Each structure stands twice: as structure tokens, then as C-alpha cells.
C-alpha positions, -999 to 999 in steps of 0.1 A, spaced: -99 250 315 -111 231 344 -99 194 341 -133 181 329 -136 202 300 -101 193 292 -111 158 291 -146 160 276 -127 183 247 -107 156 239 -135 126 239 -153 149 212 -119 148 196 -117 115 199 -159 106 195 -161 73 166 -194 72 143 -210 41 154 -242 49 139 -258 21 109 -242 43 84 -208 47 97 -183 38 67 -165 11 90 -192 -10 89 -186 -15 55 -156 -36 62 -179 -67 76 -191 -68 35 -160 -62 25 -141 -91 44 -174 -114 41 -167 -130 8 -129 -141 24 -145 -154 56 -174 -171 36 -144 -188 15 -126 -197 48 -150 -211 70 -177 -228 40 -207 -245 54 -198 -234 96 -202 -195 92 -232 -185 112 -227 -146 110 -198 -118 114 -212 -91 137 -193 -59 158 -180 -70 190 -156 -52 210 -153 -12 213 -175 -6 186 -203 -22 198 -202 -15 236 -194 21 225 -159 23 243 -140 31 211 -121 59 205 -110 69 169 -72 68 177 -77 28 185 -88 -2 167 -117 13 145 -139 -21 143 -138 -59 160 -157 -82 141 -167 -113 158 -168 -145 136 -189 -172 146 -186 -209 136 -218 -234 136 -205 -263 165 -201 -281 131 -164 -269 129 -146 -295 145 -113 -285 141 -96 -274 177 -96 -240 183 -61 -235 173 -65 -247 143 -94 -224 133 -74 -191 148 -39 -203 133 -56 -214 96 -75 -180 96 -46 -163 101 -29 -182 71 -59 -178 50 -53 -134 55 -22 -137 50 -19 -157 17 -47 -126 8 -19 -101 12 -36 -84 44 -5 -84 66 -22 -101 97 -6 -98 131 -15 -124 159 -27 -109 197 -46 -131 221 -81 -138 211 -77 -120 181 -60 -114 146 -55 -79 135 -52 -68 98 -51 -33 83 -84 -29 57 -89 -1 34 -75 20 60 -90 10 87 -79 -12 121 -96 -43 125 -98 -76 145 -114 -102 138 -121 -132 169 -128 -165 153 -148 -183 178 -172 -219 183 -207 -218 187 -212 -243 216 -239 -258 206 -273 -244 193 -295 -238 221 -272 -208 235 -249 -177 220 -217 -197 242 -188 -198 221 -156 -213 227 -122 -194 216 -88 -196 214 -64 -178 240 -31 -176 220 -9 -166 252 -21 -197 271 -24 -219 243 -55 -228 255 -92 -224 253 -119 -205 272 -160 -203 270 -174 -165 266 -203 -147 254 -199 -116 236 -236 -104 239 -231 -104 279 -198 -87 277 -215 -61 249 -242 -54 275 -218 -55 308 -198 -29 296 -225 -7 276 -250 -10 307 -220 0 337 -217 37 338 -184 41 329 -181 45 288 -162 84 296 -136 69 320 -131 36 302 -125 57 267 -103 81 287 -81 51 307 -80 38 272 -63 70 254 -40 67 281 -30 29 279 -26 36 240 -5 70 242 19 54 268 24 17 253 5 -1 278 -2 -39 275 -35 -35 287 -65 -57 274 -93 -37 267 -122 -59 283 -99 -66 310 -99 -27 317 -131 -23 311 -139 -47 337 -113 -30 363 -128 10 355 -163 -7 363 -147 -22 389 -132 6 405 -165 29 402 -193 8 408 -222 27 432 -193 57 432 -204 91 422 -182 124 411 -175 147 380 -153 126 350 -123 135 364 -126 126 396 -141 94 385 -114 93 362 -85 98 392 -109 71 415 -103 40 388 -61 49 382 -60 49 425 -77 13 420 -56 0 394 -26 15 413 -36 -1 442 -54 -31 433 -46 -48 397 -19 -70 409 -40 -85 435 -77 -82 426 -93 -110 410 -112 -100 376 -135 -126 358 -159 -128 326 -193 -121 335 -203 -150 311 -185 -173 324 -165 -166 362 -141 -197 353 -130 -176 327 -103 -153 348 -98 -123 329 -68 -112 350 -48 -139 343 -46 -126 308 -14 -105 323 17 -117 341 29 -102 373 55 -80 361 29 -69 331 7 -55 358 31 -34 376 41 -15 347 4 -5 349 7 -1 383 36 21 379 24 38 348 -10 46 373 10 58 399 28 83 375 -2 92 361 -19 101 395 13 124 403 14 144 371 -10 167 353 -37 162 333 -21 171 304 9 142 311 -25 118 318 -38 125 277 -34 146 250 
């Protein structure tokens, strides 16, 4: 079996149903009454985002990310919005876990990340969201994120590296990883295995110094989400992966 066949077989095994009939989409309607009760008249909508919407999801990863859009009439601070949603989920028995911009829950057997955000104004889809690690907020646009990754031409390579990240237990935020892979492979060709190697080489050689920004807001520096020591752990893992076999990279 060639390296490309090996990786393609794993991607097939890890494929996710994102069709309109996908069972995981039912989570959106299941959780809506609780979110509606929490948000009241400020709720604009709940929609799939993250890896599920971009096509970069794997079966063994988070099942779905749901973006919770609040109107600009929600005047509480973004930190209060984030923490009050956490407490609401906790009171409902959902056993929530705080992440950077999302809150993770397990619902009906699915792993769900909830991302609360507030629309900046009614004429734009730009939103403000809370960044817990930095205890600050940032402007972002989820629709721009989805389009940027979907049409970046790197979905198979991103999926392989997300599996690598998860299986090695690396703290490498998904959007940061996606942007790094797109930067690594921009304008290049090659087979899947060659491109995965190229992306790992980029991570090994550039992750600690490359400035990676949000395509919807260049003031939002995504690479600041990790400290230098955290980046160095990923660099060391990339170096080890490049020196090892494909079977050691992902299983």
C-alpha cells in the first residue's frame, strides 16, 4: 500500500455525513429551546460552523460546532454572555467544559461545541466573541471563515493533520491549524502524502515565528492564541512526525 492509499483509507474511515439528512444536525433543534430561553429576544439564530460547516471534520473529532448569534441589543459584556451560557448549560445537567471561544457539551451521544457571539450591527455579519484565554474579545465573521477554508484547496491535508493533532494530544486550535496548512500549501501541487509532508515541514520551520491572522479581521492575530512554549510542543511533534512512518503519524 502506498502512502497516499494509506491516508485516503483513513480519511474514508473518518468521513462525516454533513448532508441535510445528517443525524447530527438534529442537535441544533434539540438544543434550541434551551438556547432560546437563555437568550430571549436577543437570539438571531443557531447555525453549524467550525469543521462541520467547512468540510474539515473527522468522525473521531467534535461532531458539530454551533454558532449562536445574538443581536446587538444584547448589552451584557461578552464575558458575561459566555459565562452565563456556561452556567445555563451546567444547570441543565449538560456538564459543559470551557474552551477558548466555545463551550463543549455532550448531547445525545454527540460532542458539541457552542460558540456564543454578538452581532456588531444589523447591517453586517461581523460578530464580537469572547476569548477566554486572553480574557478579551475579538471581531470575527464565521461566514468568511467557512468560505476561506472551504475554498482553500487543502481540506484532505487539514483533515489528516487534525487526526494527527488529536491522536498526539496536541493543543493546536482548529482554525489556527487550518490557516497554517493553507499558508503552507498555497500555490503548491503534489500528492496527498507530499502535501501533508510539506504542511508538517512548514509547521516545524515556521510555527514559532509566523504571524497568522483572521482573514475576516487582520487585527485578530490567531497565532497569539498559543504561547511560545505551546507552539514549541507542536513543532517538536511535527519534527518527530517527519522523521517517522505514516503509521506513526496517524492511525
